[in-house]
N, C-alpha and C positions, 0 to 999 in steps of 0.2 A: 325383386320383381317376380311375381308369379307368372310363369311362362304359359300357364294354361294347358299343360300337356301331362299332368299327373295321371297315371294309369294308362297312358299310351304305350304302344309296343314299338320298339326300335331295333332294327338290325344295323349294326355298325361293322363294316367290313375291315379286315386288316387292322384290328384294334387291340392287339396284345401289347403294343407299345407305341411310342411316338404320338403323332397327331391324331391317329385313330383312337388310341386309348384316351386321349384328352377329350375327344368328342363323346366317347362312351361314358366317361366319368361325368361330364357336364349334363348329359341327358339323364343319367341315373340320379344325379342331384336334383334335377327338375321333376323327378317322380316317375320317370319312365321305367318299364321293364325292358331290360336291354339284353340283346344277343350279341356277344362278342366273338371275334373270330381271329385265328392266326394259325400259322403252320407248325408252331412248336407247342405241343399239348401241355407241357409242364409250365412254360411261361404263360400260356393262355389261362390255365387253371389258377395260377397265382394272380394274374390280372383280375379275373372274375372275382376271386375271393377278396382282393384288396378293395375293389370298387364297391362290392356288396357291403363290406365292413364299414367303409367310410360313409356310405349313403343310406344304407338300409334297404336298397332297391333289390329286386330280383334280377340277378345277372346270370345268364346261361352261356357257357362256353361251347362253341362249335368249332372244332379243329379242322383245318384243311386249307389247301391252296385256293384262294378265292377265284382264281382263273378257271378252276375245274368245275364242270357241270355237276359232278357228284357233291361238291361242296355247296353249290346253290341249292340242290335238293335237300341237303342236311339242314341248311339254314331255314328253309321254308317248312321243313318238317317240324323244326323247333318253334317256328313262329309263322304259322300259315297266313295270318292276316295282319301284316305289319302296317302301322300308321306312319312310320318314319323309316327311310332307308338312307344310310350314309354310305356312299360308294367311296372306296379307298383301295389302293393297291400299290405295291412297290413299283418303282419305275426302272426302266433299263439302266444299266450302269453307264458311267461316263465313258465315251468312246468316240474316236475319230469316225465320222460318217463313212469314210472310204473303207473302213474295216467291217462295216455291218453287212452280214450276209442276208439273203432273202429270208431265211429262217429267223434270224435275229429280228428283222423288221416285222415279220408276221407275229412273232411272240410279243414284241412291244405293243403292237396295235391291239392284240388280244388282251394284254394286261390293262392298258390304259384307255381303250375305246370300246372294244367289243364286250368285255365282261360287264362293265356298268350298264350298257345298253341292254344286255340279256337279262340282268336282274330287274331293271326298270320294266321291261316287257312283262315280266312275271308278276309284278306287284301293282302296277299303276291302275289297272281297271278295277281291282278290288278296292283300292283307295277311293277311286271316283264313286263307286257304288255306295261306299260308306260315308262319303261326303267330307273326308279329311285325308290329306296325304302331304307329307313333306319329304322331298328327295333333295339331298345335298351331295354334290360330287366334289371330292377333294381333288383338284387338278394341280396347278402350279403357277407361280408368278411368271414362269418362262413362257406361258401361253401369250402373255403380253410383251414380255421382254426376254426373248430367247437367249440362251447361253450356249456358246459353241461347245460341243461335246455332249450336250444333252438334247441333240436334234431330234432323236427318235421319241423321247419322252415328250418334248414340246409339241411335236407334230401330231402324235396320237391323242394327246389331251386337247389340243386345239380342234382336232377332228371331232372328238366327243362334244365339245362346246358348240360347234356349228350344227352337228346332227340334232342335238337336243333343243337348239333355238327354234326349230320347226315343230317340235313336239310340245313344248311347254304351253303355248297359247291354247292348245286344244283342251287343256285340263284345268286351267285356273278357275274357270267358272264353276267347277265342281269342288273347289277348295283344295285342289292338289297343285303344289308348286314344285318347280324344279329350279334349283340355283347351284352355283359353283363357288367354292372357296379356293382362292389362289394364294397359297402360302409363299412368302419369301423365305428368308433364312431363319429357321427356327432351330433351337437347341435340341436336335434329335439325332438318332443314329444315321439318318440319311445325310444330314449335314456333315457328320464326322467322316462318312465315306467320301464325300466330295472334297473335303479338306485333305484327306489322305491321298486322293487321286492327284490333287494339285501339288502336294508334297513330292510325290514321285516324279512329276513332270518338272518341277522347278528346283528341287534340291533344297528348298527352304525347310525350316522346322515347322511342325504343326502350329506352334504358337505364332510364328510369323505369318503364316498363311491365314490363320483365324483372325489375327489383328488386322491384316489387310482387308479382309472381308467385312469385318465390323466397321471399318473406316469408310466403306462405301454406303453405309446405311445412315441416313440422317439421325435416326434414334440412337446411333452409336452403341447398339447392342443387338444380340440375336433375340428373336421372339421367344416367349415362354409358351409351351404347349397349352397351358391352361387358358391363355388368352385366346388362342385359336378355338379351343373347345367351347368357350363362352359364346363366341361369334356363331359357331355351328348350332348351338342350342337355341339361340334367338331365331335363326332362320328356320328352325324346326318348330317354333312356338306357334301358339294360337294367334299371336299378334302379327305374324309375318304372312298372312294370307293374301296381301296385296303386293308381295314382292315375288316376281318370278322371272326366269330367264336372265338373271343378273349374274355378274362376275364380281365377287367381292375380293379385292386384292388386299392382303394383309402383309405388308412388307416393311413396316417401319419408315415409310416415306421414300423408299428407294426408287420407285418408278418415277421417271421425270416428266410424265405427261399429264394432261388434263382428263383424258377419256380412258 
């Protein structure tokens, strides 16, 4: 399927690995020029080279912590008029909520709520003026089905979802959409970190913990990042202009509700 976005310019935050990388690769495959981002310059350069080699797309690395204003400036210097913005950022580590300090909570909210809002503020009017914009925020399945120990991550991402629910209707008539992708358990470094945290708490082996988690998923497997990237690319496509303010849960059927 031709997604109708060949030649479009996309910024994909925190995309040197994991789900962010999968989204960047899918957009590059669709013909976009892609700006990739990450904190490790060497890993980021390797990611950019790999995606460019695989797709033939122009892929530009911009290193830096996506929560920092100077990184926002660098991204927009590399791509002043993006057509697509994929917001992504690491989440706070697994923690008992009673152990969270005020600074911890503020940092988590900056990571997973404030940072994407700041980037949207800087790009959305230009998108509206040009008559095309796709904004996709990678949040988490825990927005719908919270997990004890990820309370700060769930709360900050849910706050982002609610905040943007009031913004999205103002822009869809200008062909600018805002949507959210809610990943469940995907085979990424983030999942490995959560498994290792459970190992430390339970004393079980990593294999036992991973198998227990797989068994909670009706699909009986962890998601593949490329599946997630394909969903992101469709929401960024020319065909998705009538989809906005939606939360697409991709979790292998794990969430037990209808809505």
